[in-house]
PyMOL Python script that loads the backbone (N, CA, C, O; Angstrom):
from pymol import cmd

cmd.read_pdbstr("""\
ATOM      1  N   MET A   1      23.969  23.664   3.217  1.00  0.00           N
ATOM      2  CA  MET A   1      23.397  22.652   4.095  1.00  0.00           C
ATOM      3  C   MET A   1      24.534  21.831   4.720  1.00  0.00           C
ATOM      4  O   MET A   1      25.533  21.538   4.063  1.00  0.00           O
ATOM      5  N   SER A   2      24.367  21.472   5.980  1.00  0.00           N
ATOM      6  CA  SER A   2      25.391  20.725   6.706  1.00  0.00           C
ATOM      7  C   SER A   2      25.318  19.242   6.363  1.00  0.00           C
ATOM      8  O   SER A   2      24.237  18.688   6.163  1.00  0.00           O
ATOM      9  N   ASP A   3      26.483  18.614   6.301  1.00  0.00           N
ATOM     10  CA  ASP A   3      26.535  17.201   5.962  1.00  0.00           C
ATOM     11  C   ASP A   3      26.438  16.300   7.186  1.00  0.00           C
ATOM     12  O   ASP A   3      25.893  15.200   7.099  1.00  0.00           O
ATOM     13  N   ARG A   4      26.962  16.754   8.335  1.00  0.00           N
ATOM     14  CA  ARG A   4      27.005  15.919   9.531  1.00  0.00           C
ATOM     15  C   ARG A   4      26.217  16.591  10.658  1.00  0.00           C
ATOM     16  O   ARG A   4      26.128  17.818  10.705  1.00  0.00           O
ATOM     17  N   PRO A   5      25.647  15.796  11.564  1.00  0.00           N
ATOM     18  CA  PRO A   5      24.905  16.391  12.695  1.00  0.00           C
ATOM     19  C   PRO A   5      25.754  17.352  13.531  1.00  0.00           C
ATOM     20  O   PRO A   5      25.240  18.357  14.022  1.00  0.00           O
ATOM     21  N   ILE A   6      27.038  17.060  13.699  1.00  0.00           N
ATOM     22  CA  ILE A   6      27.877  17.949  14.499  1.00  0.00           C
ATOM     23  C   ILE A   6      28.047  19.306  13.816  1.00  0.00           C
ATOM     24  O   ILE A   6      28.299  20.306  14.488  1.00  0.00           O
ATOM     25  N   ASP A   7      27.910  19.351  12.480  1.00  0.00           N
ATOM     26  CA  ASP A   7      27.985  20.618  11.757  1.00  0.00           C
ATOM     27  C   ASP A   7      26.817  21.538  12.122  1.00  0.00           C
ATOM     28  O   ASP A   7      26.973  22.758  12.157  1.00  0.00           O
ATOM     29  N   VAL A   8      25.661  20.958  12.390  1.00  0.00           N
ATOM     30  CA  VAL A   8      24.502  21.763  12.781  1.00  0.00           C
ATOM     31  C   VAL A   8      24.804  22.486  14.085  1.00  0.00           C
ATOM     32  O   VAL A   8      24.505  23.672  14.219  1.00  0.00           O
ATOM     33  N   LEU A   9      25.394  21.783  15.045  1.00  0.00           N
ATOM     34  CA  LEU A   9      25.770  22.428  16.304  1.00  0.00           C
ATOM     35  C   LEU A   9      26.904  23.425  16.093  1.00  0.00           C
ATOM     36  O   LEU A   9      26.901  24.498  16.697  1.00  0.00           O
ATOM     37  N   ASN A  10      27.851  23.094  15.261  1.00  0.00           N
ATOM     38  CA  ASN A  10      28.956  24.014  14.998  1.00  0.00           C
ATOM     39  C   ASN A  10      28.440  25.318  14.396  1.00  0.00           C
ATOM     40  O   ASN A  10      28.957  26.391  14.708  1.00  0.00           O
ATOM     41  N   ASP A  11      27.435  25.233  13.545  1.00  0.00           N
ATOM     42  CA  ASP A  11      26.828  26.420  12.936  1.00  0.00           C
ATOM     43  C   ASP A  11      26.019  27.227  13.950  1.00  0.00           C
ATOM     44  O   ASP A  11      25.703  28.390  13.700  1.00  0.00           O
ATOM     45  N   ALA A  12      25.681  26.623  15.090  1.00  0.00           N
ATOM     46  CA  ALA A  12      24.878  27.296  16.115  1.00  0.00           C
ATOM     47  C   ALA A  12      25.728  28.031  17.150  1.00  0.00           C
ATOM     48  O   ALA A  12      25.185  28.524  18.138  1.00  0.00           O
ATOM     49  N   LYS A  13      27.024  28.117  16.954  1.00  0.00           N
ATOM     50  CA  LYS A  13      27.878  28.841  17.903  1.00  0.00           C
ATOM     51  C   LYS A  13      27.395  30.276  18.028  1.00  0.00           C
ATOM     52  O   LYS A  13      27.113  30.938  17.029  1.00  0.00           O
ATOM     53  N   GLY A  14      27.302  30.754  19.272  1.00  0.00           N
ATOM     54  CA  GLY A  14      26.805  32.097  19.535  1.00  0.00           C
ATOM     55  C   GLY A  14      25.297  32.159  19.678  1.00  0.00           C
ATOM     56  O   GLY A  14      24.739  33.227  19.931  1.00  0.00           O
ATOM     57  N   LYS A  15      24.629  31.017  19.517  1.00  0.00           N
ATOM     58  CA  LYS A  15      23.163  30.956  19.637  1.00  0.00           C
ATOM     59  C   LYS A  15      22.795  30.038  20.798  1.00  0.00           C
ATOM     60  O   LYS A  15      23.629  29.277  21.290  1.00  0.00           O
ATOM     61  N   ARG A  16      21.531  30.117  21.230  1.00  0.00           N
ATOM     62  CA  ARG A  16      21.050  29.287  22.333  1.00  0.00           C
ATOM     63  C   ARG A  16      20.824  27.861  21.860  1.00  0.00           C
ATOM     64  O   ARG A  16      20.259  27.624  20.792  1.00  0.00           O
ATOM     65  N   VAL A  17      21.280  26.910  22.681  1.00  0.00           N
ATOM     66  CA  VAL A  17      21.069  25.487  22.412  1.00  0.00           C
ATOM     67  C   VAL A  17      20.434  24.837  23.646  1.00  0.00           C
ATOM     68  O   VAL A  17      20.546  25.340  24.764  1.00  0.00           O
ATOM     69  N   LEU A  18      19.772  23.715  23.409  1.00  0.00           N
ATOM     70  CA  LEU A  18      19.150  22.930  24.467  1.00  0.00           C
ATOM     71  C   LEU A  18      19.847  21.589  24.543  1.00  0.00           C
ATOM     72  O   LEU A  18      20.036  20.916  23.529  1.00  0.00           O
ATOM     73  N   LEU A  19      20.232  21.199  25.764  1.00  0.00           N
ATOM     74  CA  LEU A  19      20.846  19.898  26.007  1.00  0.00           C
ATOM     75  C   LEU A  19      19.964  19.115  26.959  1.00  0.00           C
ATOM     76  O   LEU A  19      19.563  19.639  27.998  1.00  0.00           O
ATOM     77  N   ARG A  20      19.654  17.870  26.626  1.00  0.00           N
ATOM     78  CA  ARG A  20      18.952  16.973  27.547  1.00  0.00           C
ATOM     79  C   ARG A  20      19.969  15.934  27.985  1.00  0.00           C
ATOM     80  O   ARG A  20      20.648  15.321  27.162  1.00  0.00           O
ATOM     81  N   LEU A  21      20.063  15.745  29.305  1.00  0.00           N
ATOM     82  CA  LEU A  21      21.080  14.862  29.863  1.00  0.00           C
ATOM     83  C   LEU A  21      20.492  13.525  30.272  1.00  0.00           C
ATOM     84  O   LEU A  21      19.275  13.375  30.377  1.00  0.00           O
ATOM     85  N   LYS A  22      21.369  12.550  30.504  1.00  0.00           N
ATOM     86  CA  LYS A  22      20.942  11.209  30.899  1.00  0.00           C
ATOM     87  C   LYS A  22      20.142  11.209  32.195  1.00  0.00           C
ATOM     88  O   LYS A  22      19.287  10.343  32.385  1.00  0.00           O
ATOM     89  N   ASN A  23      20.400  12.162  33.094  1.00  0.00           N
ATOM     90  CA  ASN A  23      19.671  12.214  34.368  1.00  0.00           C
ATOM     91  C   ASN A  23      18.347  12.963  34.242  1.00  0.00           C
ATOM     92  O   ASN A  23      17.749  13.337  35.251  1.00  0.00           O
ATOM     93  N   LYS A  24      17.880  13.188  32.996  1.00  0.00           N
ATOM     94  CA  LYS A  24      16.590  13.789  32.671  1.00  0.00           C
ATOM     95  C   LYS A  24      16.505  15.285  32.954  1.00  0.00           C
ATOM     96  O   LYS A  24      15.411  15.848  32.911  1.00  0.00           O
ATOM     97  N   THR A  25      17.612  15.937  33.240  1.00  0.00           N
ATOM     98  CA  THR A  25      17.602  17.388  33.370  1.00  0.00           C
ATOM     99  C   THR A  25      17.900  18.004  32.008  1.00  0.00           C
ATOM    100  O   THR A  25      18.410  17.343  31.103  1.00  0.00           O
ATOM    101  N   GLU A  26      17.573  19.277  31.889  1.00  0.00           N
ATOM    102  CA  GLU A  26      17.836  20.010  30.661  1.00  0.00           C
ATOM    103  C   GLU A  26      18.665  21.239  30.987  1.00  0.00           C
ATOM    104  O   GLU A  26      18.451  21.897  32.004  1.00  0.00           O
ATOM    105  N   ILE A  27      19.607  21.537  30.118  1.00  0.00           N
ATOM    106  CA  ILE A  27      20.424  22.735  30.248  1.00  0.00           C
ATOM    107  C   ILE A  27      20.329  23.483  28.936  1.00  0.00           C
ATOM    108  O   ILE A  27      20.474  22.901  27.861  1.00  0.00           O
ATOM    109  N   SER A  28      20.081  24.785  29.035  1.00  0.00           N
ATOM    110  CA  SER A  28      20.107  25.618  27.841  1.00  0.00           C
ATOM    111  C   SER A  28      21.091  26.747  28.072  1.00  0.00           C
ATOM    112  O   SER A  28      21.296  27.180  29.207  1.00  0.00           O
ATOM    113  N   GLY A  29      21.695  27.221  27.003  1.00  0.00           N
ATOM    114  CA  GLY A  29      22.645  28.314  27.102  1.00  0.00           C
ATOM    115  C   GLY A  29      23.184  28.680  25.739  1.00  0.00           C
ATOM    116  O   GLY A  29      22.838  28.073  24.725  1.00  0.00           O
ATOM    117  N   ILE A  30      24.045  29.694  25.737  1.00  0.00           N
ATOM    118  CA  ILE A  30      24.647  30.170  24.503  1.00  0.00           C
ATOM    119  C   ILE A  30      25.876  29.313  24.200  1.00  0.00           C
ATOM    120  O   ILE A  30      26.818  29.270  24.992  1.00  0.00           O
ATOM    121  N   LEU A  31      25.864  28.638  23.060  1.00  0.00           N
ATOM    122  CA  LEU A  31      26.945  27.742  22.675  1.00  0.00           C
ATOM    123  C   LEU A  31      28.204  28.541  22.344  1.00  0.00           C
ATOM    124  O   LEU A  31      28.193  29.391  21.455  1.00  0.00           O
ATOM    125  N   GLN A  32      29.284  28.260  23.065  1.00  0.00           N
ATOM    126  CA  GLN A  32      30.560  28.912  22.820  1.00  0.00           C
ATOM    127  C   GLN A  32      31.505  28.017  22.034  1.00  0.00           C
ATOM    128  O   GLN A  32      32.193  28.485  21.127  1.00  0.00           O
ATOM    129  N   ALA A  33      31.543  26.725  22.378  1.00  0.00           N
ATOM    130  CA  ALA A  33      32.465  25.804  21.710  1.00  0.00           C
ATOM    131  C   ALA A  33      32.012  24.367  21.929  1.00  0.00           C
ATOM    132  O   ALA A  33      31.249  24.078  22.850  1.00  0.00           O
ATOM    133  N   LEU A  34      32.492  23.472  21.070  1.00  0.00           N
ATOM    134  CA  LEU A  34      32.255  22.047  21.229  1.00  0.00           C
ATOM    135  C   LEU A  34      33.405  21.304  20.568  1.00  0.00           C
ATOM    136  O   LEU A  34      34.141  21.866  19.757  1.00  0.00           O
ATOM    137  N   ASP A  35      33.550  20.035  20.924  1.00  0.00           N
ATOM    138  CA  ASP A  35      34.587  19.214  20.313  1.00  0.00           C
ATOM    139  C   ASP A  35      33.976  17.941  19.757  1.00  0.00           C
ATOM    140  O   ASP A  35      32.761  17.754  19.822  1.00  0.00           O
ATOM    141  N   LEU A  36      34.802  17.071  19.215  1.00  0.00           N
ATOM    142  CA  LEU A  36      34.300  15.850  18.578  1.00  0.00           C
ATOM    143  C   LEU A  36      33.708  14.853  19.566  1.00  0.00           C
ATOM    144  O   LEU A  36      32.989  13.942  19.156  1.00  0.00           O
ATOM    145  N   HIS A  37      33.994  15.003  20.857  1.00  0.00           N
ATOM    146  CA  HIS A  37      33.401  14.147  21.885  1.00  0.00           C
ATOM    147  C   HIS A  37      32.073  14.711  22.360  1.00  0.00           C
ATOM    148  O   HIS A  37      31.446  14.150  23.259  1.00  0.00           O
ATOM    149  N   LEU A  38      31.638  15.814  21.765  1.00  0.00           N
ATOM    150  CA  LEU A  38      30.426  16.548  22.104  1.00  0.00           C
ATOM    151  C   LEU A  38      30.501  17.174  23.501  1.00  0.00           C
ATOM    152  O   LEU A  38      29.468  17.431  24.120  1.00  0.00           O
ATOM    153  N   ASN A  39      31.715  17.421  23.998  1.00  0.00           N
ATOM    154  CA  ASN A  39      31.864  18.259  25.179  1.00  0.00           C
ATOM    155  C   ASN A  39      31.444  19.657  24.743  1.00  0.00           C
ATOM    156  O   ASN A  39      31.906  20.153  23.716  1.00  0.00           O
ATOM    157  N   ILE A  40      30.564  20.300  25.526  1.00  0.00           N
ATOM    158  CA  ILE A  40      29.964  21.561  25.100  1.00  0.00           C
ATOM    159  C   ILE A  40      30.183  22.621  26.170  1.00  0.00           C
ATOM    160  O   ILE A  40      29.914  22.401  27.351  1.00  0.00           O
ATOM    161  N   TRP A  41      30.679  23.781  25.729  1.00  0.00           N
ATOM    162  CA  TRP A  41      30.879  24.936  26.598  1.00  0.00           C
ATOM    163  C   TRP A  41      29.752  25.917  26.350  1.00  0.00           C
ATOM    164  O   TRP A  41      29.507  26.312  25.210  1.00  0.00           O
ATOM    165  N   LEU A  42      29.050  26.321  27.430  1.00  0.00           N
ATOM    166  CA  LEU A  42      27.922  27.248  27.337  1.00  0.00           C
ATOM    167  C   LEU A  42      28.147  28.472  28.209  1.00  0.00           C
ATOM    168  O   LEU A  42      28.780  28.382  29.261  1.00  0.00           O
ATOM    169  N   ASP A  43      27.632  29.615  27.776  1.00  0.00           N
ATOM    170  CA  ASP A  43      27.525  30.826  28.588  1.00  0.00           C
ATOM    171  C   ASP A  43      26.053  31.034  28.917  1.00  0.00           C
ATOM    172  O   ASP A  43      25.174  30.547  28.205  1.00  0.00           O
ATOM    173  N   ASP A  44      25.792  31.757  29.995  1.00  0.00           N
ATOM    174  CA  ASP A  44      24.413  32.062  30.424  1.00  0.00           C
ATOM    175  C   ASP A  44      23.555  30.805  30.520  1.00  0.00           C
ATOM    176  O   ASP A  44      22.392  30.803  30.117  1.00  0.00           O
ATOM    177  N   ALA A  45      24.135  29.742  31.055  1.00  0.00           N
ATOM    178  CA  ALA A  45      23.435  28.458  31.127  1.00  0.00           C
ATOM    179  C   ALA A  45      22.392  28.453  32.241  1.00  0.00           C
ATOM    180  O   ALA A  45      22.570  29.067  33.293  1.00  0.00           O
ATOM    181  N   GLU A  46      21.300  27.741  31.972  1.00  0.00           N
ATOM    182  CA  GLU A  46      20.235  27.516  32.945  1.00  0.00           C
ATOM    183  C   GLU A  46      19.925  26.030  32.983  1.00  0.00           C
ATOM    184  O   GLU A  46      19.778  25.389  31.943  1.00  0.00           O
ATOM    185  N   LEU A  47      19.829  25.493  34.182  1.00  0.00           N
ATOM    186  CA  LEU A  47      19.455  24.102  34.396  1.00  0.00           C
ATOM    187  C   LEU A  47      17.966  24.053  34.672  1.00  0.00           C
ATOM    188  O   LEU A  47      17.471  24.800  35.516  1.00  0.00           O
ATOM    189  N   THR A  48      17.241  23.189  33.977  1.00  0.00           N
ATOM    190  CA  THR A  48      15.816  22.996  34.214  1.00  0.00           C
ATOM    191  C   THR A  48      15.618  21.594  34.761  1.00  0.00           C
ATOM    192  O   THR A  48      15.950  20.607  34.105  1.00  0.00           O
ATOM    193  N   ASP A  49      15.078  21.514  35.961  1.00  0.00           N
ATOM    194  CA  ASP A  49      14.791  20.226  36.601  1.00  0.00           C
ATOM    195  C   ASP A  49      13.336  20.271  37.029  1.00  0.00           C
ATOM    196  O   ASP A  49      13.008  20.787  38.097  1.00  0.00           O
ATOM    197  N   GLY A  50      12.466  19.727  36.189  1.00  0.00           N
ATOM    198  CA  GLY A  50      11.032  19.854  36.444  1.00  0.00           C
ATOM    199  C   GLY A  50      10.610  21.286  36.160  1.00  0.00           C
ATOM    200  O   GLY A  50      10.833  21.788  35.058  1.00  0.00           O
ATOM    201  N   GLU A  51      10.005  21.951  37.135  1.00  0.00           N
ATOM    202  CA  GLU A  51       9.566  23.338  36.983  1.00  0.00           C
ATOM    203  C   GLU A  51      10.613  24.323  37.475  1.00  0.00           C
ATOM    204  O   GLU A  51      10.465  25.527  37.268  1.00  0.00           O
ATOM    205  N   GLU A  52      11.661  23.842  38.118  1.00  0.00           N
ATOM    206  CA  GLU A  52      12.673  24.705  38.719  1.00  0.00           C
ATOM    207  C   GLU A  52      13.751  25.073  37.705  1.00  0.00           C
ATOM    208  O   GLU A  52      14.262  24.205  36.997  1.00  0.00           O
ATOM    209  N   LYS A  53      14.103  26.380  37.631  1.00  0.00           N
ATOM    210  CA  LYS A  53      15.192  26.845  36.774  1.00  0.00           C
ATOM    211  C   LYS A  53      16.288  27.407  37.653  1.00  0.00           C
ATOM    212  O   LYS A  53      16.037  28.231  38.531  1.00  0.00           O
ATOM    213  N   ILE A  54      17.503  26.956  37.409  1.00  0.00           N
ATOM    214  CA  ILE A  54      18.655  27.389  38.188  1.00  0.00           C
ATOM    215  C   ILE A  54      19.668  28.000  37.233  1.00  0.00           C
ATOM    216  O   ILE A  54      20.082  27.354  36.270  1.00  0.00           O
ATOM    217  N   LYS A  55      20.071  29.247  37.494  1.00  0.00           N
ATOM    218  CA  LYS A  55      21.082  29.903  36.666  1.00  0.00           C
ATOM    219  C   LYS A  55      22.459  29.364  37.022  1.00  0.00           C
ATOM    220  O   LYS A  55      22.835  29.330  38.194  1.00  0.00           O
ATOM    221  N   LEU A  56      23.207  28.944  36.014  1.00  0.00           N
ATOM    222  CA  LEU A  56      24.521  28.353  36.220  1.00  0.00           C
ATOM    223  C   LEU A  56      25.661  29.240  35.738  1.00  0.00           C
ATOM    224  O   LEU A  56      26.777  29.129  36.245  1.00  0.00           O
ATOM    225  N   GLY A  57      25.409  30.110  34.781  1.00  0.00           N
ATOM    226  CA  GLY A  57      26.481  30.930  34.213  1.00  0.00           C
ATOM    227  C   GLY A  57      27.258  30.146  33.175  1.00  0.00           C
ATOM    228  O   GLY A  57      26.661  29.542  32.283  1.00  0.00           O
ATOM    229  N   LYS A  58      28.601  30.144  33.275  1.00  0.00           N
ATOM    230  CA  LYS A  58      29.449  29.417  32.321  1.00  0.00           C
ATOM    231  C   LYS A  58      29.604  27.974  32.774  1.00  0.00           C
ATOM    232  O   LYS A  58      29.915  27.712  33.936  1.00  0.00           O
ATOM    233  N   VAL A  59      29.386  27.033  31.852  1.00  0.00           N
ATOM    234  CA  VAL A  59      29.506  25.612  32.191  1.00  0.00           C
ATOM    235  C   VAL A  59      30.150  24.837  31.049  1.00  0.00           C
ATOM    236  O   VAL A  59      30.121  25.248  29.889  1.00  0.00           O
ATOM    237  N   LEU A  60      30.723  23.716  31.416  1.00  0.00           N
ATOM    238  CA  LEU A  60      31.210  22.716  30.471  1.00  0.00           C
ATOM    239  C   LEU A  60      30.411  21.446  30.737  1.00  0.00           C
ATOM    240  O   LEU A  60      30.404  20.944  31.861  1.00  0.00           O
ATOM    241  N   VAL A  61      29.746  20.928  29.725  1.00  0.00           N
ATOM    242  CA  VAL A  61      28.961  19.704  29.854  1.00  0.00           C
ATOM    243  C   VAL A  61      29.695  18.600  29.109  1.00  0.00           C
ATOM    244  O   VAL A  61      29.987  18.722  27.919  1.00  0.00           O
ATOM    245  N   ARG A  62      29.990  17.516  29.829  1.00  0.00           N
ATOM    246  CA  ARG A  62      30.677  16.385  29.196  1.00  0.00           C
ATOM    247  C   ARG A  62      29.779  15.723  28.170  1.00  0.00           C
ATOM    248  O   ARG A  62      28.592  15.501  28.408  1.00  0.00           O
ATOM    249  N   GLY A  63      30.358  15.416  27.040  1.00  0.00           N
ATOM    250  CA  GLY A  63      29.596  14.830  25.944  1.00  0.00           C
ATOM    251  C   GLY A  63      28.958  13.495  26.259  1.00  0.00           C
ATOM    252  O   GLY A  63      27.898  13.185  25.715  1.00  0.00           O
ATOM    253  N   ASP A  64      29.576  12.684  27.132  1.00  0.00           N
ATOM    254  CA  ASP A  64      28.997  11.363  27.416  1.00  0.00           C
ATOM    255  C   ASP A  64      27.771  11.425  28.319  1.00  0.00           C
ATOM    256  O   ASP A  64      27.152  10.393  28.577  1.00  0.00           O
ATOM    257  N   THR A  65      27.401  12.623  28.812  1.00  0.00           N
ATOM    258  CA  THR A  65      26.178  12.759  29.607  1.00  0.00           C
ATOM    259  C   THR A  65      25.001  13.274  28.779  1.00  0.00           C
ATOM    260  O   THR A  65      23.874  13.324  29.271  1.00  0.00           O
ATOM    261  N   ILE A  66      25.253  13.654  27.535  1.00  0.00           N
ATOM    262  CA  ILE A  66      24.232  14.288  26.693  1.00  0.00           C
ATOM    263  C   ILE A  66      23.515  13.226  25.855  1.00  0.00           C
ATOM    264  O   ILE A  66      24.150  12.388  25.213  1.00  0.00           O
ATOM    265  N   ILE A  67      22.164  13.280  25.874  1.00  0.00           N
ATOM    266  CA  ILE A  67      21.402  12.392  25.001  1.00  0.00           C
ATOM    267  C   ILE A  67      20.728  13.169  23.859  1.00  0.00           C
ATOM    268  O   ILE A  67      20.315  12.569  22.866  1.00  0.00           O
ATOM    269  N   LEU A  68      20.612  14.510  23.995  1.00  0.00           N
ATOM    270  CA  LEU A  68      20.026  15.331  22.936  1.00  0.00           C
ATOM    271  C   LEU A  68      20.702  16.695  22.972  1.00  0.00           C
ATOM    272  O   LEU A  68      20.900  17.267  24.044  1.00  0.00           O
ATOM    273  N   ALA A  69      21.052  17.209  21.814  1.00  0.00           N
ATOM    274  CA  ALA A  69      21.606  18.553  21.689  1.00  0.00           C
ATOM    275  C   ALA A  69      20.975  19.193  20.472  1.00  0.00           C
ATOM    276  O   ALA A  69      21.043  18.644  19.372  1.00  0.00           O
ATOM    277  N   SER A  70      20.353  20.366  20.663  1.00  0.00           N
ATOM    278  CA  SER A  70      19.633  20.994  19.559  1.00  0.00           C
ATOM    279  C   SER A  70      19.681  22.503  19.672  1.00  0.00           C
ATOM    280  O   SER A  70      19.556  23.050  20.767  1.00  0.00           O
ATOM    281  N   PRO A  71      19.863  23.188  18.540  1.00  0.00           N
ATOM    282  CA  PRO A  71      19.711  24.641  18.539  1.00  0.00           C
ATOM    283  C   PRO A  71      18.267  25.007  18.852  1.00  0.00           C
ATOM    284  O   PRO A  71      17.344  24.286  18.472  1.00  0.00           O
ATOM    285  N   VAL A  72      18.070  26.121  19.542  1.00  0.00           N
ATOM    286  CA  VAL A  72      16.732  26.589  19.910  1.00  0.00           C
ATOM    287  C   VAL A  72      16.340  27.705  18.973  1.00  0.00           C
ATOM    288  O   VAL A  72      17.093  28.664  18.803  1.00  0.00           O
ATOM    289  N   ASN A  73      15.177  27.598  18.362  1.00  0.00           N
ATOM    290  CA  ASN A  73      14.666  28.676  17.504  1.00  0.00           C
ATOM    291  C   ASN A  73      13.938  29.685  18.370  1.00  0.00           C
ATOM    292  O   ASN A  73      12.896  29.390  18.954  1.00  0.00           O
ATOM    293  N   GLU A  74      14.507  30.889  18.443  1.00  0.00           N
ATOM    294  CA  GLU A  74      13.882  31.935  19.257  1.00  0.00           C
ATOM    295  C   GLU A  74      13.293  33.002  18.370  1.00  0.00           C
ATOM    296  O   GLU A  74      12.722  33.972  18.867  1.00  0.00           O
TER     297      GLU A  74
END
""", "prot")
cmd.dss("prot")
cmd.show_as("cartoon", "prot")
cmd.util.cbc("prot")
cmd.orient("prot")
C-alpha cells in the first residue's frame, strides 16, 4: 500500500490517468512520468471540454494547473 498520494500516481505509470484542470477541462492519457511539482507527461492524451474530445498526442501538463489527478480503472 502506498503511503503518500503521489505514490498512487507513481504506481500508475504506463496506465491511463484523468486530470481535471483549473479551467474545468479534463485531460486523460497514458502516464509516462511525473515530478514532485505534479508536472505530468502523458502519451495518447485527449482533452475533454464539455462533449467535445480533442486528440492531443504527447503532452506535458504543468502541476499548478491541476486540481485532480486520478488513475482510471478500465
